N, C-alpha and C positions, 0 to 999 in steps of 0.2 A: 398436480403443481407441474411438476419435473418433469414433465414427460417433452413438455418442449422444449429440453436444453440439449442438443449437443453431445454424447457422452466420449465423446475422442476426447484427450488429455492435448491434443495440439491444438485443437478446434473450439475449444470449453469456451463457452463468451461469459465469464465472470461480472460482468458488468449487467448481463443479463438476470444472471443469478439476485447480486443486489436488489434490481428489481421486483422479481419475484418474491425475494423474503420480505421486504418491505411492504408489497400487493398483500402478502400473507399473513405479517402483523396483526391486526384486530382479530384475526380467529384464532391464533394461538392459544392452545391451552399450557398451563401452569409449565408442566414438565418443558415443554416448546419453546415458553418464553424463560427457562430456565437458563437451554441451551442458548438462546438467542440472545440471551444479556453476554453470557460466555465471552462468547464470538466477540459484542462490541467490548467488550474489557479488553481483550486479546488485543483489539485495532486500535483502543485508544490509547491503550498502556505501552504494549510489547513494541509492535509496527510505530508507533506515532513514535518510539525515543529512540529505536531504531533509528528511524528516517530522521529524524532530530541528529544524531549521532552524526551521521553519512553529513547531513551539508552545515553541518559544524565542519565539519573536516575537509568540504571542499572550497568554503569560504574562507578557511584560517591555512588550505596551500591551491593558492588558485594556477602555480605552476604546472601541476595535475593537468588544465585544460592544454599546456600546452605539447606538455608530454605522451597522456590520451585522451585519444577524443571520445570516449566512450564518458570519461567522468564527464564533460558538458553535459550529454545525452543526461546523464543519470541527474545530474542538477536539478537538467527542465523536467525531465519525470517524478522528482521526489517534492518540486514546486508545485506542480499539477496538481501529487496526491494531498499536499498541505491545502491546497483550496478546496480541494473537493473534501476533506476531514470539516472543514470551519464551513461549506457551503452546506451540507447535507448530515452528515453524523453529530457534531454538534447542537444542532438547528433540526433536527428531526429523531424522532424517538423509535422512527420505523425503520432504519437502518443498523446495520453493527458488520457491515462490510465496505471497504472502500478498495474502489478497482479500477484504476484508469491507465490509458497510456494506447490502449492496441486504434479506438477511434480518430485519437488525436494525433496517432501516430510518434507521441512519445513512449515506446514499451520501456518498461524496464533492461536496460541492456542486459544482454546474454554474455556470462560469462563473467562479470567484474565482481562477485562476492569474493572471492579468494584476496585476491586486489580492497576491497574496501575492508573487510578484515583484517588485511596484517594492517594497513593504516590506522583505523582506528587503536586496534592495540598498539601502535606504536605512539599514536597521541596520547588516551589513557594512562601509558605507562609517562611517556612524559612530563606530566599534569601532577 
């Protein structure tokens, strides 16, 4: 099943992994279904909540678009991710992962995690 995936982390095709897992879903055994479900819970809960926090940060602080161009790129990526979550994960039981950005030329901006973490912490402390 996974032989067709490139194992180089720099060129790994995560969206292809999504498709392979979805295609394998009907034939997964009980143990594999448990792991599949665990991955799905992480996507639906942890990743979704984290992405929502980042989008709230961007919506509440539009000045970032003037100061840091990567924040606009981040917003585009997160909106695309949420769209795929709605169209795939929430409507299909055979999906457990959501990856976007490479084909659409809207990748998650490199090196922005620390900036986002700092701003989310400030935002959470202010409320």
